[in-house]
C-alpha positions in Angstrom: -46.7 99.8 85.3 -46.1 100.3 81.1 -42.9 102.1 80.8 -43.0 102.0 76.8 -44.2 99.9 74.2 -41.6 97.8 74.3 -41.6 97.2 78.3 -44.2 95.9 80.4 -43.5 95.6 84.0 -45.7 94.7 86.7 -45.7 92.9 90.5 -44.6 89.1 90.2 -46.9 86.2 92.0 -46.5 83.3 89.6 -44.9 82.3 86.5 -45.7 79.6 84.9 -42.7 77.2 84.0 -41.3 76.4 80.5 -43.1 73.2 79.2 -40.1 70.4 79.2 -39.3 69.7 76.0 -40.8 72.3 73.9 -39.2 73.2 70.8 -37.6 76.7 70.0 -35.3 78.7 71.2 -32.8 76.7 73.7 -31.9 79.6 76.4 -28.9 78.4 78.7 -29.2 78.7 82.6 -31.8 81.3 82.3 -32.7 81.3 86.3 -28.6 81.6 87.0 -28.7 78.4 89.3 -25.9 75.7 87.4 -23.0 78.0 89.6 -22.2 78.5 92.9 -19.5 81.0 94.1 -17.7 81.4 97.3 -16.1 84.4 97.2 -17.4 88.2 98.5 -19.0 89.8 97.0 -20.1 87.6 94.4 -18.1 89.0 91.1 -18.3 85.9 88.2 -15.4 85.0 86.2 -17.8 83.6 84.1 -21.9 82.5 84.6 -22.6 78.9 82.9 -24.0 79.8 79.1 -23.6 83.7 79.5 -21.0 85.9 78.5 -20.5 89.5 80.2 -18.2 92.8 80.1 -17.7 94.3 83.3 -18.7 93.5 87.1 -21.7 91.1 86.7 -21.9 88.0 89.1 -24.4 86.0 91.3 -25.6 87.1 94.7 -25.8 85.6 96.9 -22.8 84.1 97.3 -21.9 80.6 99.9 -19.8 79.8 102.7 -20.7 76.3 101.5 -21.7 76.1 97.7 -23.4 72.4 98.6 -24.9 73.9 101.4 -28.7 75.6 101.8 -27.2 77.9 104.7 -24.7 80.6 105.1 -26.1 82.9 101.9 -23.6 85.7 101.8 -26.0 88.8 99.4 -24.7 92.2 99.7 -26.2 93.2 96.4 -29.5 90.7 96.7 -30.5 92.6 99.5 -34.3 93.1 99.4 -37.0 91.2 97.6 -37.6 87.7 97.7 -36.3 85.8 94.6 -37.9 84.2 92.1 -36.3 81.2 91.0 -34.0 79.1 92.6 -31.1 80.1 95.3 -29.5 82.9 93.8 -29.6 85.9 90.9 -27.6 87.3 88.5 -26.5 90.8 89.3 -25.2 93.7 87.0 -23.2 96.9 88.7 -22.3 100.0 86.8 -22.4 100.2 82.8 -22.0 96.5 81.9 -23.6 93.5 79.5 -24.5 90.1 80.4 -25.6 88.3 76.6 -25.9 84.9 75.5 -26.4 83.4 71.7 -29.6 81.9 71.6 -30.0 79.3 68.3 -33.8 77.5 67.4 -35.6 80.8 66.3 -37.3 80.1 62.9 -37.8 83.0 60.4 -41.2 85.1 60.3 -42.5 83.6 63.8 -42.8 85.4 66.6 -41.0 85.1 70.2 -41.0 86.9 73.8 -38.9 87.4 76.8 -39.4 87.1 80.0 -37.6 88.1 83.2 -37.6 89.6 86.3 -35.8 92.8 88.0 -35.0 94.1 91.2 -32.3 96.7 92.1 -29.7 97.1 94.8 -30.5 99.6 98.1 -28.6 102.8 97.1 -27.4 105.3 100.1 -28.2 107.8 97.8 -32.2 108.5 97.2 -33.1 108.7 93.2 -30.0 107.1 92.5 -31.2 103.6 90.5 -29.7 101.0 87.5 -31.1 101.9 84.2 -31.3 98.7 82.1 -32.5 97.8 78.5 -32.3 94.3 76.9 -32.2 93.7 73.4 -32.3 90.6 71.1 -30.7 90.1 67.6 -30.2 93.9 67.7 -33.6 94.9 68.2 -34.0 96.8 71.3 -37.0 95.0 72.9 -37.4 96.3 76.7 -36.8 99.8 76.4 -34.0 101.6 78.9 -36.0 102.4 82.3 -34.8 102.6 85.6 -35.1 99.7 88.3 -35.8 100.7 91.7 -36.2 98.2 94.9 -39.2 96.6 95.4 -39.1 96.5 99.1 -36.6 97.7 101.8 -33.5 96.8 103.1 -32.9 93.8 104.0 -36.8 92.7 103.7 -37.3 89.8 101.6 -41.1 89.3 100.9 -42.6 91.4 98.0 -41.4 89.3 94.6 -39.4 91.1 91.9 -40.9 92.9 89.2 -41.9 90.5 86.4 -40.7 92.0 82.5 -42.4 91.0 79.2 -40.9 92.3 76.2 -42.4 93.6 73.2 -42.4 90.8 70.3 -39.9 89.9 68.6 -40.4 88.4 64.8 -37.5 86.8 63.6 -35.9 88.1 60.2 -34.4 84.5 59.4 -34.1 81.1 61.2 -31.1 80.1 63.6 -29.2 82.3 66.2 -29.5 85.3 68.0 -28.3 87.2 70.7 -29.9 88.4 73.8 -28.5 91.5 75.7 -28.8 92.6 78.8 -27.2 96.0 79.0 -26.8 98.1 82.0 -27.1 102.5 81.1 -25.8 103.9 84.6 -22.3 103.7 86.0 -22.9 105.7 89.4 -22.3 102.8 91.5 -25.9 101.0 91.1 -26.7 97.4 90.7 -29.3 95.9 88.6 -30.7 91.9 89.7 -32.0 89.8 87.0 -33.7 86.2 87.7 -35.9 83.4 85.7 -35.0 84.4 82.0 -37.0 82.6 79.5 -38.0 82.5 75.7 -41.5 81.5 74.1 -43.0 81.7 70.6 -46.5 83.6 70.8 -49.1 81.7 68.6 -50.4 83.9 65.2 -53.0 86.3 66.7 -51.8 85.9 70.2 -51.3 89.1 71.6 -48.4 89.6 72.9 
């Protein structure tokens, strides 16, 4: 499904891992596994590597952060988590951002990530989200629907590929997830990655 020229969203089955030690933009904690929360409902004062505004956090939260058991998931209430044990949650209108170094002038880059939405008691009410890199919209505003039924965890989240971003200069650029709907809705994000796209390679 293609929402616009800047957004491709597909059901995800496999997602190749980044090559270890590869040069280029150095995104930190893209899978949101660096922190463990043990307080309901999973709002975070901070998330390693990221800054945020509004109600942002992690789900599940854990009765015992060191144990594999005991997950509480009031927001991540459907779909199979793409990578690791938890995902980022963005409730109502908020931002989740990171300043990412390592871009090289003239090179092309693409961001990928997985997205889902919390179930809502009112049909048709869904979070809307957009993604910016260096102030440029690389994923157009779009609504996110839950991938499956409430408390069902079999289907993967949707896989999103951004439009290509050509770095206008070398250095760091801000990656910003921004939600656009404030009526008691929650977007879920996981496994954010940035990769260089070689010349001649389609994006």
